[in-house]
C-alpha positions in Angstrom: 227.7 120.3 207.2 229.6 122.3 204.7 232.9 121.5 202.9 235.1 124.6 202.6 238.0 124.4 200.1 240.6 127.2 200.6 243.5 128.1 198.3 246.9 129.0 199.9 248.9 131.6 198.1 247.1 134.9 197.9 244.3 133.5 200.0 244.9 131.8 203.3 248.6 132.7 203.3 249.6 136.3 204.1 252.3 138.0 202.0 254.9 136.7 204.5 253.9 133.1 203.8 252.2 132.4 207.1 248.7 131.7 208.2 247.4 134.5 210.5 246.1 133.7 214.0 242.7 135.0 212.9 242.5 132.7 210.0 243.6 129.7 212.1 240.9 130.5 214.6 238.2 130.7 211.9 239.2 127.3 210.5 239.2 125.6 213.9 235.8 127.2 214.7 234.4 125.8 211.5 235.8 122.4 212.3 234.2 122.6 215.8 230.9 123.3 214.2 231.2 120.1 212.2 232.2 121.5 208.9 235.0 120.0 206.8 237.8 122.4 205.9 240.2 121.4 203.1 243.2 123.1 201.7 243.3 123.3 197.9 246.6 124.5 196.5 248.9 124.3 193.5 251.7 123.6 195.9 253.2 120.1 196.4 251.9 117.7 199.0 255.2 117.9 201.0 255.1 121.7 201.1 251.4 122.0 201.9 251.6 119.5 204.8 254.5 121.4 206.3 252.6 124.7 206.1 249.6 123.1 207.8 251.9 121.5 210.5 253.4 124.9 211.3 249.9 126.4 211.7 248.7 123.4 213.8 245.9 122.7 211.4 244.8 119.1 210.6 242.6 118.8 207.6 242.2 117.2 204.1 244.6 118.5 201.5 244.2 119.0 197.7 247.6 119.6 196.1 249.2 120.0 192.7 246.1 122.0 191.4 243.9 118.9 192.0 246.3 116.2 191.0 246.1 114.7 194.5 243.8 114.7 197.5 245.0 113.4 200.8 243.5 112.8 204.2 244.3 110.8 207.3 247.6 109.5 205.8 246.1 108.2 202.6 245.2 109.3 199.1 241.6 110.0 198.2 242.9 110.3 194.6 246.3 110.5 193.0 246.8 111.5 189.3 250.2 111.7 187.6 251.7 111.7 184.1 252.1 108.6 182.1 255.8 107.9 181.1 255.0 108.7 177.5 253.4 112.1 178.3 256.1 113.0 180.7 258.9 112.2 178.2 257.1 114.3 175.6 256.6 117.3 177.9 260.2 117.1 179.2 261.4 117.4 175.6 259.1 120.4 175.1 260.2 122.2 178.3 263.9 121.6 177.9 263.7 122.9 174.3 261.9 126.0 175.5 264.9 126.9 177.6 262.6 128.2 180.4 262.9 127.6 184.1 260.7 124.7 185.4 260.2 122.5 188.4 259.2 118.9 188.5 256.7 117.7 191.2 257.2 114.1 192.2 255.9 111.8 195.0 259.2 112.4 196.8 259.4 116.2 196.5 260.1 118.9 194.0 263.1 118.6 191.6 264.9 121.8 190.7 268.0 122.3 188.6 271.0 123.7 190.5 271.3 126.7 188.1 267.6 127.5 188.2 267.7 130.5 190.6 270.6 132.0 188.6 268.5 131.7 185.4 265.6 133.5 187.0 267.8 136.2 188.5 269.3 136.9 185.0 265.7 137.2 183.6 265.0 139.8 186.3 268.1 141.8 185.4 267.1 141.6 181.8 263.8 143.4 182.7 265.8 146.5 183.3 263.4 147.8 186.0 264.5 150.4 188.6 262.7 148.5 191.3 262.5 144.7 190.6 261.7 143.8 194.2 258.3 142.4 193.1 260.0 139.9 190.8 262.6 139.0 193.4 259.8 138.3 195.8 258.1 135.9 193.3 261.4 134.0 193.0 261.9 133.9 196.8 258.5 132.4 197.3 259.5 129.5 195.0 262.7 128.8 196.8 261.0 128.9 200.3 259.1 125.7 199.3 259.5 122.7 201.6 260.9 119.6 200.0 263.1 121.1 197.2 265.6 118.6 195.8 268.5 120.1 193.7 269.8 118.2 190.7 272.6 119.1 188.3 270.3 118.6 185.2 267.0 116.9 184.5 268.4 114.8 181.7 270.4 112.8 184.3 267.2 111.7 186.2 265.5 108.4 185.9 261.8 109.2 186.4 260.7 105.6 186.6 258.4 105.3 189.7 258.6 109.0 190.6 254.9 109.6 189.8 255.5 113.1 188.4 252.2 115.0 188.8 253.0 118.6 188.0 255.4 120.6 185.8 255.7 124.2 187.0 257.1 126.8 184.5 258.2 130.3 185.5 259.5 133.1 183.4 259.6 136.9 183.4 259.9 136.7 179.6 256.2 137.2 178.8 256.5 136.5 175.1 258.5 133.2 175.6 255.9 132.0 178.2 253.0 132.8 175.8 254.9 131.0 173.0 255.2 127.9 175.2 251.5 128.0 176.2 250.4 128.4 172.5 252.6 125.4 171.6 251.0 123.1 174.1 247.5 124.6 174.2 245.8 122.0 171.9 247.2 119.0 173.7 244.5 116.7 175.2 246.9 114.6 177.3 247.6 117.4 179.8 245.9 120.2 181.7 247.1 123.8 181.8 246.4 126.5 184.4 248.2 129.4 186.1 248.4 131.0 189.5 250.2 134.1 188.3 251.3 136.1 185.3 254.8 134.6 185.3 253.6 131.0 185.8 252.4 128.1 183.7 251.3 124.9 185.5 250.9 121.6 183.6 249.3 118.5 185.0 247.4 115.3 184.3 244.4 116.0 181.9 241.9 115.3 184.7 243.7 117.4 187.3 241.9 120.5 188.4 240.8 122.0 191.7 237.2 121.7 190.6 237.5 117.9 189.8 239.3 117.4 193.2 236.5 119.3 195.0 233.9 116.9 193.5 235.9 113.9 194.6 236.5 115.1 198.1 232.9 116.2 198.5 231.8 112.7 197.5 234.4 111.2 200.0 232.8 113.2 202.8 229.2 112.8 201.5 228.7 116.5 201.2 226.4 117.7 198.3 228.2 120.1 196.0 225.6 122.8 196.8 226.9 122.7 200.4 230.5 123.4 199.3 232.3 126.7 199.5 235.5 127.6 197.5 237.8 130.5 198.5 240.6 131.7 196.2 242.3 134.5 194.3 243.6 133.3 191.0 242.9 131.6 187.7 243.6 128.0 188.9 240.8 128.5 191.5 238.1 129.1 188.8 237.5 125.4 188.2 236.4 125.0 191.9 234.4 128.2 191.7 232.4 126.6 188.9 231.6 123.5 191.0 231.1 125.0 194.5 227.7 126.0 195.9 229.3 129.3 197.0 232.5 130.8 195.6 234.4 133.6 197.4 237.2 135.7 195.8 239.7 137.5 197.9 239.9 141.3 197.8 243.4 141.0 196.2 242.1 138.5 193.5 242.5 138.9 189.8 239.7 141.0 188.3 238.4 138.1 186.2 238.2 135.9 189.3 236.2 138.5 191.1 233.8 138.7 188.2 233.1 134.9 188.5 232.4 134.5 192.2 229.4 134.7 194.5 231.0 137.0 197.0 234.2 139.1 197.5 235.9 139.1 200.9 238.8 141.1 202.3 242.5 141.0 201.3 244.7 138.1 202.2 246.9 140.4 204.4 243.8 141.5 206.3 242.3 138.1 207.4 240.0 138.0 204.3 239.5 134.2 204.9 238.4 134.8 208.5 236.0 137.5 207.3 234.5 135.1 204.8 234.0 132.5 207.5 232.3 135.0 209.8 229.9 136.2 207.0 229.1 133.1 205.1 230.0 129.9 207.1 230.1 130.1 210.9 226.8 130.0 212.9 228.0 132.3 215.6 
C-alpha cells in the first residue's frame, strides 16, 4: 500500500480550476488497488472539500500548507496561531499595507476593498497585456468559503482558530520587504506557492510534516509515500516522501529536487505519473 499526496493548484487542477476526467479516473484506480490518495494543498479546508465534492472524490485532505489534516469528518491534526502570535502578525501585515486573507475554522476572511486594491496594483504594473495577473486574482476570488468584512480591525478573532495568513502583491519589492522583515521569526512558518504570494502559518505547519502525520495515521512507512507537486510549498513533502514527482509546469528549482518529472497539469500529468509509478496495471 502506498500513500500518494497530491497538490492542487498547478498539479491536480487544470488551468480552469477543475480536475480532469483522466486524473479522477487515475485516483479512483489507485484507491481500488488499496492505495491511500490524499490531497495536500495550501487552500482552505472549506475550499478543498468543495473541489473534491465536485469531482466526486473522497479522500483524506491536508490543507493550509500542512496546518490541518482531515479524514472521515475528523481532524488528524489541527495547528493554528496562538492569540499572541496572531495579534503580532496582524499588526505587521496591516502596517505593510499589502493585500492579505485570513484563514479561519469558519472560512476565509477578505476585506471588502481587497479586489480593488489588487486591481490597482495590476494597473500600476503598466503592462500591455496584464491578463496573467488578472487570472491570478480571479483564482483567489473563486475560492469557496470567502467571507467579506469591512476591515480586519473590527473582527474579534477569539475562537476563530486562524491557521494561515495569505499575502498577495504584484509589488515585488514590497513583498520581499515584508518577507525579510519576518524571515527570522521562529513563531511562524513561511512558504509560497507563487511569485506574488507569501503564506504564513503555525511554526510546525508544512506539507512535509503533515505527510509524516498522515502516513503514521494510515500506518504507511515514509518510503512507501509519493508526493506530487509543482511549487515551493511542495518541497517539504518532497524531502519526506519516498518518491517525489514534479509537474512539467513546475518551478525549475522544484524539478531539480524531485525523483521524477511528469507531464503538464493541463495534460493530465498526474494521471501520467500514476500510470508510470503507482498503478499496477
